[in-house]
N, CA and C atoms as a LAMMPS dump frame, in Angstrom:
ITEM: TIMESTEP
0
ITEM: NUMBER OF ATOMS
393
ITEM: BOX BOUNDS ff ff ff
-5.0000000000000000e+02 5.0000000000000000e+02
-5.0000000000000000e+02 5.0000000000000000e+02
-5.0000000000000000e+02 5.0000000000000000e+02
ITEM: ATOMS id mol type element x y z
1 1 1 N -240.281 133.552 88.532
2 1 2 C -239.671 134.249 89.718
3 1 3 C -240.446 134.149 90.831
4 2 1 N -241.833 133.931 90.618
5 2 2 C -242.963 133.835 91.775
6 2 3 C -242.76 132.361 92.421
7 3 1 N -242.379 131.41 91.427
8 3 2 C -242.346 129.88 92.159
9 3 3 C -241.031 129.929 92.911
10 4 1 N -239.812 130.477 92.515
11 4 2 C -238.554 130.803 93.392
12 4 3 C -238.853 131.418 94.409
13 5 1 N -239.485 132.251 94.526
14 5 2 C -239.694 133.217 95.88
15 5 3 C -240.627 132.504 96.605
16 6 1 N -241.552 131.577 96.267
17 6 2 C -242.262 130.65 97.176
18 6 3 C -241.645 129.363 97.725
19 7 1 N -240.727 128.934 96.978
20 7 2 C -239.686 128.048 97.49
21 7 3 C -238.778 128.264 98.265
22 8 1 N -238.249 129.672 98.001
23 8 2 C -237.254 130.082 99.087
24 8 3 C -237.937 130.45 100.343
25 9 1 N -239.044 131.014 100.564
26 9 2 C -239.938 131.443 101.649
27 9 3 C -240.388 129.832 102.462
28 10 1 N -240.836 128.884 101.572
29 10 2 C -241.088 127.695 102.164
30 10 3 C -239.93 127.03 102.853
31 11 1 N -238.828 127.016 102.194
32 11 2 C -237.599 126.465 102.684
33 11 3 C -237.091 127.136 104.069
34 12 1 N -237.257 128.404 104.05
35 12 2 C -236.983 129.256 105.276
36 12 3 C -237.987 128.989 106.361
37 13 1 N -239.28 128.857 106.279
38 13 2 C -240.239 128.714 107.056
39 13 3 C -240.065 127.093 107.628
40 14 1 N -239.82 126.331 106.671
41 14 2 C -239.52 124.869 106.959
42 14 3 C -238.268 124.591 107.772
43 15 1 N -237.259 125.203 107.364
44 15 2 C -235.9 125.122 107.983
45 15 3 C -236.032 125.653 109.446
46 16 1 N -236.517 126.653 109.818
47 16 2 C -236.664 127.4 111.173
48 16 3 C -237.553 126.466 111.971
49 17 1 N -238.627 126.124 111.402
50 17 2 C -239.523 125.33 112.2
51 17 3 C -238.934 123.969 112.53
52 18 1 N -238.48 123.268 111.632
53 18 2 C -237.702 121.99 111.892
54 18 3 C -236.53 122.216 112.951
55 19 1 N -235.854 123.189 112.688
56 19 2 C -234.558 123.283 113.475
57 19 3 C -235.227 123.771 115.127
58 20 1 N -236.222 124.483 115.083
59 20 2 C -236.596 125.091 116.267
60 20 3 C -237.306 123.928 117.155
61 21 1 N -238.14 123.331 116.443
62 21 2 C -239.137 122.458 117.133
63 21 3 C -238.372 120.86 116.992
64 22 1 N -237.791 120.535 115.89
65 22 2 C -237.474 119.143 115.872
66 22 3 C -236.115 118.863 116.307
67 23 1 N -235.258 119.466 115.836
68 23 2 C -233.652 119.115 115.973
69 23 3 C -233.279 119.55 117.303
70 24 1 N -233.549 120.993 117.691
71 24 2 C -233.168 121.107 119.186
72 24 3 C -233.706 120.322 120.178
73 25 1 N -235.247 120.133 120.068
74 25 2 C -235.781 119.369 121.008
75 25 3 C -235.118 117.874 120.842
76 26 1 N -234.951 117.526 119.655
77 26 2 C -234.586 115.982 119.814
78 26 3 C -233.069 115.927 120.463
79 27 1 N -232.281 116.743 120.152
80 27 2 C -230.839 116.704 120.861
81 27 3 C -231.027 116.386 122.328
82 28 1 N -231.981 117.189 122.849
83 28 2 C -231.972 117.234 124.324
84 28 3 C -232.736 116.202 125.015
85 29 1 N -233.48 115.587 123.965
86 29 2 C -234.176 114.197 124.42
87 29 3 C -233.161 113.086 124.471
88 30 1 N -232.415 113.119 123.128
89 30 2 C -231.623 111.802 122.875
90 30 3 C -230.214 111.72 123.546
91 31 1 N -229.506 112.997 123.811
92 31 2 C -228.529 113.063 124.436
93 31 3 C -228.368 113.716 125.749
94 32 1 N -227.261 113.334 126.687
95 32 2 C -227.08 113.873 127.924
96 32 3 C -227.024 115.612 127.69
97 33 1 N -227.381 116.135 128.749
98 33 2 C -227.502 117.741 128.702
99 33 3 C -225.865 118.142 128.398
100 34 1 N -225.052 117.465 129.036
101 34 2 C -223.705 117.813 128.797
102 34 3 C -223.103 117.585 127.316
103 35 1 N -223.699 116.766 126.607
104 35 2 C -223.346 116.424 125.035
105 35 3 C -224.519 117.512 124.458
106 36 1 N -225.539 117.587 124.744
107 36 2 C -226.643 117.947 123.778
108 36 3 C -226.134 119.616 123.765
109 37 1 N -225.999 120.053 124.947
110 37 2 C -225.72 121.607 125.037
111 37 3 C -224.527 122.06 123.99
112 38 1 N -223.281 121.484 124.129
113 38 2 C -222.018 121.895 123.152
114 38 3 C -222.596 121.698 121.621
115 39 1 N -223.475 120.717 121.525
116 39 2 C -223.765 120.284 120.221
117 39 3 C -224.433 121.262 119.441
118 40 1 N -225.452 121.672 120.463
119 40 2 C -226.596 122.728 119.738
120 40 3 C -225.713 124.154 119.61
121 41 1 N -224.964 124.336 120.585
122 41 2 C -223.973 125.521 120.492
123 41 3 C -223.281 125.59 119.06
124 42 1 N -222.627 124.402 118.702
125 42 2 C -221.975 124.347 117.512
126 42 3 C -223 124.406 116.296
127 43 1 N -224.243 124.061 116.254
128 43 2 C -225.057 123.96 115.112
129 43 3 C -225.73 125.424 114.986
130 44 1 N -225.849 126.365 116.135
131 44 2 C -226.447 127.481 115.74
132 44 3 C -225.994 128.666 114.921
133 45 1 N -224.556 128.732 114.824
134 45 2 C -223.81 129.595 113.929
135 45 3 C -224.325 129.423 112.441
136 46 1 N -224.495 127.966 112.026
137 46 2 C -224.864 127.61 110.643
138 46 3 C -226.433 127.853 110.696
139 47 1 N -227.208 127.5 111.525
140 47 2 C -228.428 127.835 111.526
141 47 3 C -229.012 129.366 111.129
142 48 1 N -228.191 130.026 112.046
143 48 2 C -228.528 131.672 111.798
144 48 3 C -227.924 132.174 110.342
145 49 1 N -226.802 131.406 109.899
146 49 2 C -226.478 131.806 108.44
147 49 3 C -227.397 131.296 107.542
148 50 1 N -227.961 130.188 107.677
149 50 2 C -228.981 129.83 106.795
150 50 3 C -230.089 130.696 106.75
151 51 1 N -230.532 131.068 107.85
152 51 2 C -231.77 132.085 107.99
153 51 3 C -231.425 133.447 107.183
154 52 1 N -230.282 134.032 107.417
155 52 2 C -229.77 135.181 106.75
156 52 3 C -229.611 135.107 105.338
157 53 1 N -229.077 134.089 104.866
158 53 2 C -228.996 133.574 103.343
159 53 3 C -230.336 133.635 102.837
160 54 1 N -231.205 132.451 103.397
161 54 2 C -232.36 132.141 102.787
162 54 3 C -233.377 133.245 102.736
163 55 1 N -233.306 134.029 103.634
164 55 2 C -234.416 135.2 103.786
165 55 3 C -233.986 136.442 103.191
166 56 1 N -232.851 136.704 102.955
167 56 2 C -232.045 137.568 102.246
168 56 3 C -232.424 137.462 100.686
169 57 1 N -232.084 136.058 100.132
170 57 2 C -232.316 135.529 98.907
171 57 3 C -234.005 135.945 98.477
172 58 1 N -234.721 135.428 99.496
173 58 2 C -236.129 135.403 99.174
174 58 3 C -236.57 136.784 99.048
175 59 1 N -236.067 137.777 99.869
176 59 2 C -236.296 139.144 99.923
177 59 3 C -236.127 139.802 98.484
178 60 1 N -234.805 139.455 97.997
179 60 2 C -234.364 139.965 96.668
180 60 3 C -235.084 139.59 95.565
181 61 1 N -235.688 138.11 95.458
182 61 2 C -236.367 137.754 94.443
183 61 3 C -237.88 137.993 94.616
184 62 1 N -238.205 138.184 95.751
185 62 2 C -239.707 138.926 96.234
186 62 3 C -240.142 140.095 95.788
187 63 1 N -239.21 140.961 95.768
188 63 2 C -239.17 142.273 95.688
189 63 3 C -240.066 142.667 94.586
190 64 1 N -240.086 141.887 93.352
191 64 2 C -240.896 142.178 92.1
192 64 3 C -242.281 141.511 92.215
193 65 1 N -242.274 140.692 93.326
194 65 2 C -243.649 139.998 93.388
195 65 3 C -244.77 140.682 94.285
196 66 1 N -243.975 140.965 95.446
197 66 2 C -244.64 141.527 96.556
198 66 3 C -243.913 142.049 97.358
199 67 1 N -243.734 143.461 97.392
200 67 2 C -242.952 144.284 98.203
201 67 3 C -243.112 144.349 99.687
202 68 1 N -244.493 144.024 100.48
203 68 2 C -244.481 143.8 101.685
204 68 3 C -243.933 142.517 102.122
205 69 1 N -244.107 141.453 101.447
206 69 2 C -243.427 140.127 101.713
207 69 3 C -241.802 140.268 101.793
208 70 1 N -241.419 141.109 100.602
209 70 2 C -239.956 141.191 100.547
210 70 3 C -239.482 141.844 101.759
211 71 1 N -240.107 143.086 102.083
212 71 2 C -239.679 143.779 103.438
213 71 3 C -239.775 142.816 104.699
214 72 1 N -240.751 142.127 104.77
215 72 2 C -240.637 141.057 105.934
216 72 3 C -239.66 140.072 105.878
217 73 1 N -239.188 139.51 104.81
218 73 2 C -238.06 138.671 104.612
219 73 3 C -236.75 139.397 104.786
220 74 1 N -236.747 140.515 104.26
221 74 2 C -235.434 141.465 104.685
222 74 3 C -235.415 141.684 106.124
223 75 1 N -236.395 142.075 106.75
224 75 2 C -236.201 142.174 108.095
225 75 3 C -235.822 140.872 109.088
226 76 1 N -236.34 139.942 108.604
227 76 2 C -235.867 138.636 109.142
228 76 3 C -234.287 138.263 108.954
229 77 1 N -233.891 138.631 107.64
230 77 2 C -232.587 138.769 107.722
231 77 3 C -231.6 139.543 108.336
232 78 1 N -231.908 140.748 108.424
233 78 2 C -231.321 141.771 109.042
234 78 3 C -231.419 141.615 110.323
235 79 1 N -232.539 141.124 111.122
236 79 2 C -232.512 140.973 112.694
237 79 3 C -231.795 139.65 112.856
238 80 1 N -231.573 138.998 112.102
239 80 2 C -230.849 137.736 112.447
240 80 3 C -229.338 137.84 112.637
241 81 1 N -228.87 139.127 112.013
242 81 2 C -227.483 139.26 112.124
243 81 3 C -227.075 139.604 113.536
244 82 1 N -227.663 140.598 114.165
245 82 2 C -227.1 140.932 115.749
246 82 3 C -227.643 139.879 116.415
247 83 1 N -228.556 138.772 116.135
248 83 2 C -229.179 137.733 116.852
249 83 3 C -227.796 136.648 116.984
250 84 1 N -227.191 136.424 115.636
251 84 2 C -226.089 135.598 115.547
252 84 3 C -224.868 136.06 116.314
253 85 1 N -224.594 137.545 115.891
254 85 2 C -223.22 138.146 116.244
255 85 3 C -223.296 138.525 117.719
256 86 1 N -224.387 138.873 118.399
257 86 2 C -224.223 139.361 119.679
258 86 3 C -225.122 138.602 120.627
259 87 1 N -226.254 138.248 120.278
260 87 2 C -227.12 137.575 121.427
261 87 3 C -226.58 135.997 121.615
262 88 1 N -226.265 135.491 120.531
263 88 2 C -225.824 134.126 120.655
264 88 3 C -224.537 134.249 121.572
265 89 1 N -223.521 134.948 121.258
266 89 2 C -222.55 134.831 122.111
267 89 3 C -222.743 135.265 123.754
268 90 1 N -223.496 136.111 123.799
269 90 2 C -224.138 136.464 125.309
270 90 3 C -224.601 135.364 125.855
271 91 1 N -225.47 134.69 125.231
272 91 2 C -225.934 133.433 125.747
273 91 3 C -224.922 132.314 126.176
274 92 1 N -223.936 132.338 125.379
275 92 2 C -222.92 131.112 125.59
276 92 3 C -222.122 131.702 126.631
277 93 1 N -221.873 133.041 126.679
278 93 2 C -221.289 133.709 127.914
279 93 3 C -222.024 133.306 129.254
280 94 1 N -223.275 133.446 129.091
281 94 2 C -223.96 133.315 130.391
282 94 3 C -224.124 131.975 130.877
283 95 1 N -224.023 130.894 129.802
284 95 2 C -223.957 129.705 130.152
285 95 3 C -222.726 129.222 130.837
286 96 1 N -221.664 129.634 130.175
287 96 2 C -220.147 129.499 130.649
288 96 3 C -220.137 130.071 132.087
289 97 1 N -220.655 131.178 132.357
290 97 2 C -220.457 131.76 133.653
291 97 3 C -221.466 131.157 134.861
292 98 1 N -222.242 130.256 134.178
293 98 2 C -223.207 129.845 135.089
294 98 3 C -224.403 130.762 135.542
295 99 1 N -224.429 131.649 134.761
296 99 2 C -225.388 133.021 135.069
297 99 3 C -226.789 132.554 134.598
298 100 1 N -227.497 131.829 135.569
299 100 2 C -228.773 131.026 134.902
300 100 3 C -229.851 132.118 134.718
301 101 1 N -230.078 133.053 135.471
302 101 2 C -231.021 134.316 135.196
303 101 3 C -230.893 134.966 134.128
304 102 1 N -229.493 135.281 133.682
305 102 2 C -229.128 135.875 132.584
306 102 3 C -229.352 134.981 131.351
307 103 1 N -228.974 133.831 131.388
308 103 2 C -229.109 132.91 130.521
309 103 3 C -230.805 132.77 130.019
310 104 1 N -231.597 132.58 131.17
311 104 2 C -233.072 132.657 130.84
312 104 3 C -233.576 133.705 130.004
313 105 1 N -232.965 134.789 130.658
314 105 2 C -233.515 136.105 129.736
315 105 3 C -233.262 136.27 128.404
316 106 1 N -231.732 135.979 128.117
317 106 2 C -231.286 136.047 126.845
318 106 3 C -231.79 134.91 125.823
319 107 1 N -231.902 133.798 126.523
320 107 2 C -232.464 132.62 125.747
321 107 3 C -233.898 132.886 125.431
322 108 1 N -234.668 133.499 126.353
323 108 2 C -236.038 133.715 126.135
324 108 3 C -236.172 134.934 125.066
325 109 1 N -235.277 135.901 124.983
326 109 2 C -235.307 136.817 123.899
327 109 3 C -235.013 136.146 122.582
328 110 1 N -234.007 135.265 122.557
329 110 2 C -233.733 134.458 121.087
330 110 3 C -234.851 133.678 120.622
331 111 1 N -235.632 133.089 121.548
332 111 2 C -236.917 132.316 121.19
333 111 3 C -237.748 133.111 120.573
334 112 1 N -238.269 134.316 121.41
335 112 2 C -239.209 135.263 120.697
336 112 3 C -238.792 135.745 119.347
337 113 1 N -237.477 136.063 119.196
338 113 2 C -236.932 136.463 117.95
339 113 3 C -237.219 135.278 117.044
340 114 1 N -236.678 134.11 117.213
341 114 2 C -236.86 132.987 116.311
342 114 3 C -238.341 132.865 115.955
343 115 1 N -239.186 132.788 117.008
344 115 2 C -240.73 132.463 116.701
345 115 3 C -241.427 133.745 115.776
346 116 1 N -240.869 134.958 116.105
347 116 2 C -241.309 136.029 115.309
348 116 3 C -241.013 135.836 113.855
349 117 1 N -239.675 135.339 113.65
350 117 2 C -239.303 134.982 112.131
351 117 3 C -240.219 133.905 111.61
352 118 1 N -240.301 133.003 112.33
353 118 2 C -241.343 131.891 111.818
354 118 3 C -242.769 132.315 111.337
355 119 1 N -243.207 133.385 112.33
356 119 2 C -244.6 133.904 112.077
357 119 3 C -244.497 134.647 110.712
358 120 1 N -243.402 135.539 110.927
359 120 2 C -243.119 136.351 109.472
360 120 3 C -243.021 135.694 108.248
361 121 1 N -242.36 134.623 108.369
362 121 2 C -242.34 133.658 106.982
363 121 3 C -243.523 133.049 106.812
364 122 1 N -244.377 132.714 107.916
365 122 2 C -245.823 132.065 107.592
366 122 3 C -246.674 133.18 107.036
367 123 1 N -246.415 134.418 107.394
368 123 2 C -247.311 135.42 106.633
369 123 3 C -247.027 135.658 105.163
370 124 1 N -245.724 135.616 105.119
371 124 2 C -245.281 135.669 103.498
372 124 3 C -245.832 134.608 102.658
373 125 1 N -245.705 133.397 103.302
374 125 2 C -246.369 132.149 102.765
375 125 3 C -247.94 132.245 102.405
376 126 1 N -248.464 132.892 103.542
377 126 2 C -249.873 133.11 103.283
378 126 3 C -250.343 134.203 102.151
379 127 1 N -249.399 135.056 102.285
380 127 2 C -249.762 136.13 101.122
381 127 3 C -249.605 135.538 99.889
382 128 1 N -248.87 134.357 99.524
383 128 2 C -249.111 133.595 98.284
384 128 3 C -250.222 133.278 97.734
385 129 1 N -251.313 133.165 98.713
386 129 2 C -252.507 132.637 98.442
387 129 3 C -253.201 133.688 97.777
388 130 1 N -252.921 135.114 97.729
389 130 2 C -253.609 136.13 97.039
390 130 3 C -252.844 136.703 95.78
391 131 1 N -251.761 135.901 95.598
392 131 2 C -250.873 136.468 94.217
393 131 3 C -251.508 135.683 93.142
């Protein structure tokens, strides 16, 4: 069970890191903004479902290994739900309305949330060193 928990957490950390720093950046470097924007908008719902499912699964199997790590993963899963359901549509609405200041504030919030999720999963991975 410990190996499965480690793999789930590693998948979560790697997936979030690759998506945030690799895929999103690549799209905006490789495609014109008018193509990259709608493409990334279509990809985000799936990204958030990946985070919710992977963190939730990790939390469930981690519970018997390390309760604090399980709570961190559960917090990642739970806080991703309003990010996907409320924040992401608000960011899209701000973009569609041309509300640049609102977009910057909302997008910055989503970046902070995602970075905190990446840090949280890194903390869980680092806790494996002491198990």
